[in-house]
C-alpha positions, 0 to 999 in steps of 0.5 A: 584579676576579678572584679570582688578583687578590682572593687576591693582595690578602687574602696582601698583607694579611695578610703586612703585618699578620704584619709588623707583630705581629712588629714589636711582639713585638719592640719588647716583648723590646727594653724591660727 
């Protein structure tokens, strides 16, 4: 495994976690 694919894997994992975090925040905002 070269460093390029490794950094890509980390970046996708980070973006996925960021998306989940934003989703959770938006869900909390929608609740009264």
